[in-house]
Backbone as CSV, one residue per row, in Angstrom:
resi,resn,N_x,N_y,N_z,CA_x,CA_y,CA_z,C_x,C_y,C_z
1,MET,0.839,-1.195,0.000,0.000,0.000,0.000,0.874,1.245,0.000
2,ILE,0.600,2.179,-0.911,1.304,3.461,-0.946,0.450,4.461,-0.162
3,GLY,0.957,4.933,0.964,0.161,5.789,1.843,0.457,7.263,1.737
4,GLN,1.616,7.616,1.148,1.974,9.033,1.044,2.959,9.234,-0.096
5,ILE,2.846,10.381,-0.747,3.762,10.746,-1.833,4.320,12.142,-1.545
6,ARG,5.651,12.271,-1.657,6.281,13.585,-1.568,7.113,13.777,-2.838
7,GLY,6.837,14.842,-3.567,7.580,15.053,-4.800,7.274,16.400,-5.423
8,ILE,7.774,16.590,-6.629,7.629,17.850,-7.364,6.486,17.732,-8.369
9,ILE,5.623,18.728,-8.390,4.489,18.720,-9.327,4.996,19.062,-10.733
10,LEU,4.856,18.106,-11.647,5.262,18.309,-13.039,4.101,18.793,-13.895
11,ASP,2.896,18.328,-13.569,1.732,18.693,-14.379,0.481,18.524,-13.533
12,LYS,-0.518,19.355,-13.778,-1.803,19.187,-13.108,-2.925,19.547,-14.067
13,GLN,-3.651,18.522,-14.464,-4.809,18.631,-15.352,-5.946,17.888,-14.672
14,PRO,-6.803,18.605,-13.928,-7.866,17.919,-13.157,-8.582,16.854,-13.979
15,PRO,-8.776,15.670,-13.395,-8.477,15.292,-12.012,-7.095,14.683,-11.807
16,GLN,-6.188,14.820,-12.803,-4.923,14.102,-12.690,-3.726,15.009,-12.432
17,LEU,-2.829,14.491,-11.590,-1.557,15.141,-11.279,-0.426,14.243,-11.741
18,LEU,0.698,14.854,-12.086,1.909,14.092,-12.358,2.968,14.585,-11.376
19,ILE,3.437,13.706,-10.510,4.386,14.093,-9.472,5.688,13.306,-9.629
20,ASP,6.796,14.042,-9.671,8.122,13.451,-9.818,8.680,13.113,-8.442
21,VAL,8.891,11.818,-8.192,9.493,11.359,-6.943,10.840,10.728,-7.290
22,HIS,11.919,11.508,-7.147,13.276,11.034,-7.443,13.375,10.422,-8.840
23,GLY,12.816,11.130,-9.818,12.917,10.695,-11.209,11.819,9.770,-11.689
24,LEU,10.958,9.322,-10.768,9.839,8.450,-11.141,8.553,9.277,-11.121
25,GLY,7.834,9.288,-12.235,6.616,10.102,-12.329,5.375,9.319,-11.939
26,TYR,4.682,9.782,-10.909,3.451,9.127,-10.458,2.240,9.897,-10.982
27,GLU,1.330,9.177,-11.672,0.056,9.771,-12.088,-0.939,9.557,-10.953
28,ILE,-1.492,10.640,-10.444,-2.379,10.583,-9.287,-3.674,11.332,-9.587
29,ASP,-4.794,10.693,-9.330,-6.088,11.356,-9.456,-6.436,11.992,-8.113
30,ALA,-6.930,13.213,-8.157,-7.247,13.928,-6.918,-8.530,14.730,-7.084
31,PRO,-9.279,14.939,-5.998,-10.493,15.747,-6.062,-10.152,17.235,-6.186
32,MET,-11.120,18.040,-6.607,-10.894,19.477,-6.763,-10.554,20.127,-5.428
33,SER,-11.065,19.578,-4.318,-10.754,20.138,-3.006,-9.250,20.097,-2.745
34,THR,-8.563,19.103,-3.302,-7.104,19.021,-3.189,-6.437,19.961,-4.186
35,PHE,-6.951,20.011,-5.414,-6.367,20.883,-6.443,-6.327,22.342,-5.994
36,TYR,-7.378,22.787,-5.299,-7.440,24.181,-4.861,-6.303,24.534,-3.902
37,GLN,-5.721,23.528,-3.246,-4.693,23.792,-2.234,-3.272,23.491,-2.724
38,LEU,-3.144,23.062,-3.958,-1.827,22.674,-4.469,-0.939,23.889,-4.747
39,PRO,0.370,23.738,-4.530,1.307,24.799,-4.927,1.464,24.814,-6.448
40,ASP,2.275,25.739,-6.962,2.478,25.867,-8.401,3.318,24.712,-8.957
41,LEU,3.334,24.605,-10.285,4.177,23.610,-10.953,5.631,23.845,-10.549
42,GLY,6.358,22.744,-10.368,7.756,22.849,-9.985,7.979,22.920,-8.487
43,GLN,6.872,23.026,-7.721,6.974,23.088,-6.265,6.776,21.693,-5.661
44,GLU,7.281,21.526,-4.456,7.130,20.240,-3.762,5.772,20.164,-3.084
45,VAL,5.226,18.958,-3.072,3.939,18.736,-2.418,3.976,17.386,-1.699
46,VAL,3.227,17.304,-0.618,3.060,16.033,0.097,1.577,15.684,0.063
47,LEU,1.261,14.510,-0.475,-0.127,14.070,-0.551,-0.303,12.729,0.149
48,LEU,-1.393,12.595,0.874,-1.789,11.291,1.400,-2.440,10.537,0.255
49,THR,-2.224,9.245,0.169,-2.708,8.511,-0.997,-3.511,7.271,-0.633
50,HIS,-4.265,6.823,-1.636,-5.002,5.561,-1.529,-4.762,4.810,-2.830
51,PHE,-4.305,3.571,-2.730,-3.931,2.770,-3.892,-5.006,1.729,-4.173
52,VAL,-5.532,1.737,-5.394,-6.570,0.781,-5.793,-6.000,-0.142,-6.867
53,VAL,-6.033,-1.448,-6.605,-5.523,-2.441,-7.551,-6.696,-3.199,-8.158
54,ARG,-6.747,-3.187,-9.495,-7.770,-3.942,-10.215,-7.082,-4.831,-11.231
55,GLU,-7.839,-5.764,-11.787,-7.261,-6.693,-12.762,-6.680,-5.961,-13.970
56,ASP,-7.366,-4.904,-14.408,-6.961,-4.223,-15.633,-6.161,-2.939,-15.399
57,ALA,-6.050,-2.484,-14.146,-5.335,-1.227,-13.903,-5.020,-1.030,-12.428
58,HIS,-3.995,-0.204,-12.173,-3.653,0.228,-10.823,-3.849,1.743,-10.771
59,HIS,-4.599,2.227,-9.782,-4.874,3.655,-9.681,-4.415,4.193,-8.336
60,LEU,-3.803,5.373,-8.382,-3.356,6.031,-7.160,-4.154,7.332,-7.002
61,TYR,-4.766,7.506,-5.842,-5.571,8.697,-5.557,-4.882,9.511,-4.466
62,GLY,-4.850,10.834,-4.645,-4.137,11.690,-3.707,-5.040,12.709,-3.031
63,PHE,-4.697,13.032,-1.781,-5.519,13.951,-0.979,-4.638,14.871,-0.149
64,TYR,-5.075,16.110,-0.031,-4.295,17.098,0.705,-4.464,16.951,2.214
65,THR,-5.650,16.480,2.641,-5.907,16.352,4.086,-6.336,14.927,4.448
66,ARG,-6.184,14.594,5.731,-6.623,13.289,6.227,-8.138,13.141,6.120
67,ASP,-8.861,14.244,6.340,-10.323,14.197,6.258,-10.785,13.779,4.870
68,GLU,-10.137,14.333,3.835,-10.501,13.974,2.462,-10.274,12.479,2.215
69,ARG,-9.105,11.985,2.610,-8.812,10.569,2.371,-9.735,9.666,3.184
70,HIS,-9.989,10.044,4.419,-10.874,9.243,5.272,-12.277,9.162,4.662
71,LEU,-12.776,10.301,4.179,-14.107,10.317,3.577,-14.116,9.513,2.278
72,PHE,-13.062,9.626,1.476,-12.940,8.850,0.233,-13.007,7.356,0.530
73,ARG,-12.225,6.910,1.520,-12.202,5.489,1.865,-13.537,5.010,2.411
74,THR,-14.213,5.875,3.151,-15.531,5.510,3.690,-16.560,5.422,2.569
75,LEU,-16.464,6.325,1.598,-17.378,6.305,0.448,-17.212,5.005,-0.354
76,LEU,-15.977,4.540,-0.495,-15.721,3.324,-1.283,-16.374,2.084,-0.674
77,LYS,-16.687,2.143,0.602,-17.321,1.003,1.270,-18.836,0.967,1.047
78,VAL,-19.376,2.029,0.449,-20.807,2.085,0.176,-21.110,1.320,-1.108
79,ASN,-22.111,0.473,-1.060,-22.503,-0.320,-2.218,-22.851,0.583,-3.397
80,GLY,-22.185,0.358,-4.544,-22.490,1.133,-5.742,-21.665,2.389,-5.908
81,VAL,-20.801,2.702,-4.950,-19.955,3.894,-5.058,-18.525,3.467,-5.355
82,GLY,-18.033,3.882,-6.521,-16.662,3.577,-6.907,-15.771,4.797,-6.736
83,PRO,-14.483,4.655,-7.064,-13.548,5.765,-6.916,-13.951,7.025,-7.685
84,ARG,-14.482,6.857,-8.899,-14.872,8.024,-9.706,-15.976,8.826,-9.026
85,MET,-17.006,8.132,-8.546,-18.092,8.833,-7.875,-17.601,9.472,-6.574
86,ALA,-16.742,8.761,-5.850,-16.205,9.303,-4.605,-15.421,10.585,-4.877
87,LEU,-14.618,10.608,-5.949,-13.870,11.814,-6.311,-14.807,12.948,-6.690
88,THR,-15.860,12.620,-7.427,-16.838,13.639,-7.838,-17.515,14.260,-6.623
89,ILE,-17.882,13.423,-5.662,-18.525,13.929,-4.441,-17.574,14.852,-3.688
90,LEU,-16.316,14.420,-3.523,-15.333,15.244,-2.818,-15.033,16.538,-3.563
91,SER,-15.192,16.522,-4.887,-14.947,17.723,-5.683,-16.117,18.697,-5.604
92,SER,-17.271,18.203,-5.182,-18.493,19.010,-5.216,-18.893,19.606,-3.877
93,ILE,-18.318,19.120,-2.775,-18.788,19.539,-1.461,-17.675,19.397,-0.424
94,ALA,-17.668,20.284,0.553,-16.676,20.190,1.627,-16.972,18.961,2.477
95,PRO,-15.940,18.252,2.952,-16.171,17.053,3.768,-17.098,17.298,4.960
96,THR,-16.918,18.416,5.664,-17.760,18.690,6.837,-19.224,18.840,6.453
97,GLU,-19.469,19.461,5.293,-20.846,19.662,4.834,-21.483,18.321,4.452
98,PHE,-20.708,17.490,3.747,-21.213,16.168,3.361,-21.564,15.344,4.596
99,VAL,-20.660,15.326,5.566,-20.896,14.563,6.796,-22.142,15.081,7.515
100,HIS,-22.312,16.388,7.514,-23.502,16.968,8.145,-24.783,16.453,7.490
101,PHE,-24.794,16.405,6.150,-25.969,15.903,5.433,-26.242,14.442,5.783
102,VAL,-25.189,13.628,5.822,-25.348,12.207,6.133,-25.877,12.013,7.547
103,LEU,-25.277,12.699,8.520,-25.678,12.530,9.920,-27.095,13.023,10.188
104,ASN,-27.578,13.935,9.310,-28.922,14.474,9.491,-29.941,13.875,8.519
105,ASN,-29.562,12.740,7.896,-30.472,12.052,6.958,-30.988,12.983,5.854
106,ASP,-30.147,13.916,5.430,-30.565,14.939,4.470,-30.341,14.452,3.035
107,THR,-31.181,13.507,2.602,-31.040,12.965,1.243,-31.388,14.014,0.183
108,ALA,-32.252,14.973,0.534,-32.626,16.024,-0.426,-31.405,16.830,-0.852
109,SER,-30.489,17.085,0.073,-29.265,17.816,-0.268,-28.269,16.919,-0.990
110,LEU,-28.224,15.651,-0.620,-27.281,14.723,-1.249,-27.600,14.488,-2.720
111,VAL,-28.888,14.466,-3.080,-29.242,14.209,-4.486,-28.853,15.378,-5.396
112,ARG,-28.509,16.507,-4.810,-28.056,17.638,-5.623,-26.611,17.467,-6.081
113,LEU,-25.904,16.505,-5.488,-24.524,16.255,-5.886,-24.497,15.523,-7.225
114,PRO,-23.549,15.841,-8.104,-23.475,15.188,-9.415,-23.389,13.676,-9.301
115,GLY,-24.240,12.987,-10.051,-24.196,11.530,-10.102,-24.882,10.819,-8.954
116,VAL,-25.438,11.581,-8.003,-26.096,10.963,-6.846,-27.615,11.030,-7.023
117,GLY,-28.215,9.859,-7.224,-29.665,9.782,-7.332,-30.281,9.500,-5.971
118,LYS,-31.592,9.342,-5.961,-32.301,9.127,-4.697,-31.844,7.860,-3.980
119,LYS,-31.734,6.752,-4.722,-31.336,5.480,-4.098,-29.912,5.543,-3.560
120,THR,-29.028,6.182,-4.329,-27.643,6.312,-3.867,-27.577,7.180,-2.619
121,ALA,-28.353,8.269,-2.603,-28.379,9.157,-1.436,-28.838,8.392,-0.193
122,GLU,-29.845,7.556,-0.367,-30.352,6.768,0.762,-29.302,5.767,1.247
123,ARG,-28.565,5.163,0.303,-27.497,4.224,0.685,-26.380,4.945,1.420
124,LEU,-26.041,6.158,0.946,-24.988,6.933,1.610,-25.338,7.183,3.073
125,VAL,-26.601,7.544,3.318,-27.038,7.817,4.687,-27.025,6.535,5.527
126,ILE,-27.633,5.485,4.998,-27.773,4.235,5.757,-26.414,3.598,6.054
127,GLU,-25.535,3.555,5.037,-24.278,2.828,5.185,-23.145,3.657,5.792
128,MET,-23.283,5.002,5.780,-22.188,5.833,6.276,-22.466,6.481,7.624
129,ARG,-23.729,6.521,8.009,-24.114,7.265,9.222,-23.302,6.839,10.447
130,ASP,-23.235,5.528,10.708,-22.505,5.040,11.879,-20.998,5.253,11.741
131,LYS,-20.482,5.091,10.519,-19.041,5.225,10.307,-18.559,6.666,10.457
132,LEU,-19.469,7.622,10.267,-19.082,9.035,10.340,-19.532,9.712,11.631
133,SER,-20.098,8.945,12.537,-20.636,9.538,13.764,-19.563,10.234,14.596
134,ASP,-18.304,9.764,14.477,-17.231,10.384,15.253,-16.841,11.765,14.733
135,TRP,-17.357,12.127,13.545,-17.087,13.457,12.997,-17.929,14.520,13.686
136,HIS,-19.008,14.121,14.326,-19.986,15.085,14.835,-19.348,16.131,15.746
137,GLN,-18.460,15.684,16.636,-17.826,16.619,17.558,-16.890,17.582,16.837
138,ALA,-16.365,17.115,15.701,-15.400,17.947,14.973,-16.059,18.973,14.064
139,LEU,-17.360,18.828,13.815,-18.034,19.760,12.917,-18.197,21.127,13.577
140,PRO,-17.656,22.192,12.990,-17.840,23.522,13.555,-19.326,23.871,13.610
141,GLN,-19.770,24.389,14.744,-21.188,24.710,14.907,-21.651,25.763,13.908
142,THR,-20.763,26.685,13.536,-21.155,27.718,12.570,-21.502,27.109,11.223
143,ILE,-20.710,26.095,10.811,-20.976,25.418,9.532,-22.309,24.681,9.599
144,ILE,-22.549,24.006,10.735,-23.803,23.270,10.905,-24.997,24.218,10.817
145,LYS,-24.915,25.342,11.519,-26.027,26.286,11.531,-26.254,26.906,10.165
146,GLU,-25.158,27.314,9.500,-25.288,27.936,8.180,-25.846,26.963,7.156
147,THR,-25.357,25.730,7.191,-25.831,24.710,6.251,-27.308,24.410,6.477
148,HIS,-27.704,24.294,7.740,-29.092,24.001,8.074,-29.997,25.149,7.639
149,LEU,-29.560,26.395,7.888,-30.354,27.564,7.508,-30.524,27.629,5.995
150,ARG,-29.425,27.392,5.248,-29.483,27.444,3.786,-30.428,26.365,3.257
151,HIS,-30.335,25.180,3.849,-31.197,24.079,3.439,-32.669,24.439,3.631
152,ASN,-32.997,25.057,4.762,-34.382,25.447,5.044,-34.888,26.472,4.043
153,ILE,-34.024,27.421,3.670,-34.405,28.446,2.694,-34.724,27.803,1.343
154,LEU,-33.867,26.878,0.914,-34.087,26.184,-0.360,-35.370,25.365,-0.326
155,GLN,-35.583,24.664,0.783,-36.780,23.831,0.899,-38.053,24.670,0.926
156,ASP,-38.010,25.850,1.548,-39.168,26.750,1.565,-39.525,27.180,0.147
157,ALA,-38.493,27.514,-0.637,-38.722,27.955,-2.017,-39.288,26.816,-2.861
158,ILE,-38.725,25.617,-2.703,-39.204,24.451,-3.467,-40.647,24.126,-3.100
159,SER,-40.970,24.158,-1.820,-42.337,23.866,-1.359,-43.332,24.868,-1.926
160,ALA,-42.929,26.138,-1.973,-43.812,27.179,-2.506,-44.094,26.944,-3.985
161,LEU,-43.071,26.555,-4.733,-43.241,26.296,-6.163,-44.140,25.084,-6.397
162,VAL,-43.977,24.062,-5.579,-44.830,22.869,-5.694,-46.277,23.234,-5.405
163,SER,-46.495,24.084,-4.407,-47.869,24.496,-4.069,-48.488,25.348,-5.176
164,LEU,-47.626,25.954,-5.998,-48.117,26.745,-7.134,-48.399,25.873,-8.363
165,GLY,-48.125,24.564,-8.221,-48.478,23.646,-9.303,-47.311,23.056,-10.071
166,TYR,-46.097,23.450,-9.715,-44.930,22.889,-10.406,-44.580,21.523,-9.822
167,LYS,-43.990,20.655,-10.673,-43.599,19.320,-10.220,-42.368,19.435,-9.303
168,GLN,-42.301,18.538,-8.320,-41.200,18.551,-7.348,-39.813,18.476,-8.009
169,PRO,-39.574,17.536,-8.949,-38.236,17.461,-9.565,-37.859,18.745,-10.300
170,GLU,-38.837,19.349,-10.999,-38.575,20.584,-11.740,-38.263,21.730,-10.780
171,ALA,-39.037,21.830,-9.705,-38.815,22.879,-8.703,-37.451,22.715,-8.050
172,ASN,-37.127,21.486,-7.703,-35.848,21.180,-7.053,-34.669,21.541,-7.960
173,LYS,-34.758,21.144,-9.226,-33.693,21.404,-10.191,-33.503,22.901,-10.427
174,THR,-34.611,23.636,-10.556,-34.538,25.066,-10.848,-33.981,25.853,-9.668
175,VAL,-34.474,25.562,-8.474,-33.999,26.285,-7.281,-32.521,26.020,-7.048
176,THR,-32.098,24.783,-7.222,-30.682,24.438,-7.047,-29.818,25.176,-8.059
177,LYS,-30.330,25.278,-9.288,-29.587,25.925,-10.370,-29.384,27.415,-10.121
178,ILE,-30.415,28.095,-9.619,-30.344,29.561,-9.490,-29.829,30.020,-8.129
179,ASP,-29.687,29.101,-7.186,-29.248,29.503,-5.843,-27.817,30.031,-5.869
180,ASP,-27.631,31.233,-5.337,-26.301,31.828,-5.272,-25.705,31.767,-3.870
181,GLY,-26.425,31.096,-2.960,-25.924,30.946,-1.603,-26.272,32.088,-0.681
182,ALA,-26.938,33.141,-1.217,-27.247,34.312,-0.394,-28.701,34.754,-0.484
183,ALA,-29.412,34.319,-1.528,-30.788,34.773,-1.752,-31.742,34.242,-0.685
184,THR,-32.769,35.039,-0.363,-33.817,34.605,0.555,-34.762,33.672,-0.200
185,SER,-35.646,33.011,0.525,-36.587,32.107,-0.136,-37.506,32.879,-1.086
186,GLU,-37.899,34.112,-0.695,-38.762,34.930,-1.558,-38.049,35.267,-2.874
187,GLU,-36.760,35.630,-2.775,-35.994,35.947,-3.984,-35.834,34.715,-4.863
188,LEU,-35.610,33.576,-4.239,-35.470,32.340,-5.004,-36.760,31.993,-5.739
189,ILE,-37.884,32.193,-5.086,-39.177,31.908,-5.713,-39.375,32.793,-6.937
190,ARG,-39.092,34.097,-6.796,-39.255,35.026,-7.919,-38.337,34.647,-9.082
191,ARG,-37.092,34.347,-8.754,-36.138,33.976,-9.817,-36.547,32.662,-10.487
192,ALA,-37.009,31.715,-9.684,-37.409,30.421,-10.233,-38.603,30.555,-11.155
193,LEU,-39.558,31.393,-10.777,-40.746,31.599,-11.606,-40.348,32.208,-12.953
194,ARG,-39.411,33.166,-12.937,-38.930,33.751,-14.192,-38.214,32.703,-15.037
195,GLU,-37.427,31.861,-14.361,-36.654,30.821,-15.043,-37.556,29.786,-15.706
196,MET,-38.682,29.456,-15.056,-39.542,28.384,-15.561,-40.608,28.873,-16.526
197,MET,-40.723,30.162,-16.705,-41.729,30.695,-17.641,-41.265,30.525,-19.080
């Protein structure tokens, strides 16, 4: 098992990195959360890694923090979730936010992640809830409160649109698309109505 890589960044084309370790170039796939923290080309970097061996290929995945790698490994244990989906999830949401959704059975927020349908969201909650319970103490209360408040605002807007006669999937998709992270539920409703006309 390769658990860590220290070397010089030769190339970075998301989701892949090329890192020179004493003349040997390692191709490493990494989530966007790691890419955002990488130094420039030619600089040294230390990444925690996870090595996946398959019959047809060997893949090395790299992470800037222990939380990212821990969440990646936990995701791989969920039925139907492979490395690609796990990387996509980590690229789309902060680990603390994802854990908050899982611990609070918030499948409505999970289905907004790319590639995550209703059944997958339910599996993520059922199969990961106990494994991530130790994260609860580490979650900053400000993040929990802000995430919960934002979720309520989005749900209020979606509920209002459904009561006006729009289908739930359409309302959900439109509100998610236009949300800028700051709009009130009233503003979201107005924007959504303009968008769907």
